[in-house]
C-alpha positions, 0 to 999 in steps of 0.5 A: 737967671735960673729956672726951677723946675716945676715938676714935684719931687715926688710924682703923684702916682708915687705919693699914692703908692706910698700913702696906700701902702702906709695905710694898708700897713696900719689897718693890717692888725685891725682886720687880722686881729688874732695872736698868731695872725699879727705875730705872722704880719710882724715877721712878715713886715720884718723880713720885708724890711730886712729884704729892702735893707739888703737890697740897698747893698746887694741890689743897687751896688751889686754886692752879694752880701751874704753876712746880714745876720751879723747886723742883725745880731748886733741889733739885738744884742745892743737892745738886749744889753741896754734896755734894762738899764733904760728901764721899761716903764710904760713898755715904750721906752726900749723903742727909743733905742731902736734909732740910736742902735741903727745910727750907731751900727752904721757908724761902727761898721764903716771900718769893717765895710772898708776892708770888705768892699775891697774885694768883689762877687764870690769873695765878698760873698764868702767874707761877708758871712765870715763876719758874722760867724767871727760876730757870733763867736765874740758873743760866745766868748764876751761872756761878762758882756753878752753871758755867752751861750746862756743868752740875754734876757730882755725886760718883757713889756707890760703891753696888754695881753689881748694886743700885745703883738701890736705895739712891736708890730707897728715898730716894725712897720715904721721901720719898714716905712723908713727903709723903703723911703730910704731905698726911694731916696737912694734910687732917685738921688745921684748916689743911686746913679752912682751905685748903679754905675758901680754895678754895671762896671765898677773900674768903669765908673771910677774912671769916669770920676764916681768915688766908688769907695765913698758910695759903697761904704754909704750903701753898706752903713745904711744897710747894716744899720737898718738891718740892726734896727730890726734886730733891736725890735725882735730882740724886745719882742722874743724877751730873750736873745740867744746867739744861734738865733740872732746870728741865723744864716738863714736870716740872711739867705731868707732877705736875700732870697725875698729880694730875688723873687720880688726883683732886686734892684726894685723899690717894692720887690722885697716887700712883695717876696717877703708877702709870699715867702713868709707865710709859706716859710711858716707853713713848712716849719709848722708842718715839717719844723720836727724833721727840719724838711722844711729846709729842703722845701726852703732850699728848693724855693730858692732854686726855683726863684733863681731858675725861673725868675732870675729878675724877680716877679716885678721885673718880670711882670713889667716885662710881660706888661710891656710886651702886651702893650706892644702887641696891643699897639701893633694890632691897633696900627694894623686895624688902622692900615686895613680900615684906611684903604677901605674907606678910601675906596667907599668914598671914590664910589 
């Protein structure tokens, strides 16, 4: 007779954190209801999702992908091309395209993933960003489908002016919740263990029987597909897709920076990193965008993160808390050791 574990699949503490996170996302645009505030929240949630999606490949598997802008742009152009044929209707129909775009992109990138994942480290990073420029070049030249440098219009959603940004925000929030859920499933499954083994020592993992190629391709497909989903919602919100904006190297680097700041290989690290960086990014762009000085500030922030917090905020904070707890327990043991002899002498007297 096989005994089944009585422990819940989802620990109560994790369920509480997940519920609080969903409620927090739901009420944010109701508390900060201004147009610019909801727009800022929208981009913060978008980058949090992009960082979480990147973390599936760059964090858990340890492959330094720098070309996720390719998948974001693919999602944006997929929305721009297909939405006019679907019809805007009441404004929510194009959102129905997001999940098919996620699944289609995840399947479409598998041949490319198989080729790229035969390289490692710096070679993989260079090839990944090369793929982004190759896809952007195709978009420029397939004028019959993409209109080249002219870009593609996306039907304008007929939402109420007072709350125009909210449907897009909630679409991004749902995608973020989905991405965090996928990350949690990966972390707590055999796939996560296999990816950790690949990151630590891929040759040794292969020698121990881990199907390294398969698990890497699954992580790559999930990461690319989810990234494309955010690109699709972004395109519907922006209403016009240009190649330089859809395939932006800074978008890829921004997602990487947020994952580094919050903590790679952690569940909530990319979300924390996005919550800190996106408002700062928007402030720098607003103050210094005309002179492009905000790019220098962005680069300096990246260097500071790598130098001061190589493991990220969440791992560093957790390590600091462990040290404090260890010190507290050591003090408590010394106090008990000091009180013991005094009590003994008092009893003898």
